[in-house]
C-alpha positions in Angstrom: 244.5 -81.7 102.7 246.8 -82.5 105.5 246.9 -85.3 107.6 244.1 -85.0 110.9 245.3 -86.1 114.0 243.3 -86.5 117.2 244.0 -87.4 120.8 241.4 -89.5 122.8 241.1 -89.0 126.4 241.0 -91.4 129.1 237.7 -92.8 127.9 236.4 -92.8 124.5 233.0 -91.5 124.9 230.2 -90.6 122.2 231.9 -87.1 122.3 235.0 -88.6 120.9 233.4 -90.9 118.4 231.8 -87.7 117.0 234.8 -86.1 116.5 236.4 -89.3 114.6 233.1 -89.0 112.7 233.6 -85.5 111.7 236.8 -85.6 110.5 236.3 -88.4 108.3 234.5 -86.1 105.4 238.0 -84.2 105.5 239.7 -87.6 104.7 241.2 -87.4 100.9 242.9 -90.3 99.3 246.4 -90.4 100.6 245.6 -88.7 103.9 246.0 -90.4 107.0 243.9 -90.0 110.0 246.1 -90.6 113.6 244.2 -91.8 116.6 246.4 -91.3 119.7 245.1 -92.5 123.0 247.2 -93.7 126.2 248.5 -97.6 125.9 245.9 -98.1 129.0 243.1 -97.6 127.2 243.8 -98.7 124.0 241.4 -101.7 124.7 238.3 -98.8 124.1 239.9 -98.6 120.6 237.3 -101.7 119.5 234.4 -98.7 119.0 237.0 -96.4 117.3 238.0 -99.4 114.7 233.9 -100.3 114.7 233.4 -96.8 113.2 236.6 -96.7 110.8 235.4 -100.3 109.4 231.8 -99.1 108.9 232.8 -96.0 106.8 234.8 -98.3 105.1 238.7 -96.9 105.9 242.0 -99.2 106.2 243.8 -99.0 109.7 246.7 -100.0 111.5 247.4 -100.0 115.1 250.4 -100.0 117.2 251.7 -98.8 120.4 254.8 -96.8 120.8 258.3 -97.9 121.8 257.6 -96.3 125.6 254.4 -98.2 126.1 252.8 -95.5 126.8 250.7 -94.7 123.9 248.9 -96.5 121.1 248.2 -95.5 117.7 245.8 -95.9 115.0 246.6 -94.9 111.4 243.6 -95.2 109.1 243.2 -94.0 105.2 240.4 -94.2 102.7 240.8 -97.2 101.1 242.4 -97.2 97.1 
């Protein structure tokens, strides 16, 4: 299965959380789920991180060098 990328809108909505939740069963070991959002909206990432925690995923978050985008890269725990 290829890696999965999702882009969030300006606000993390229940629809966005559902898209992430729907993608999780397709994520095999070694695959990555990348969630991208505007850096200015990174304060909303808590809901996404909680969802990833609840499903037992490891993740790392980082901003791009341009200061405009914020990424959460998640994978299944080995």
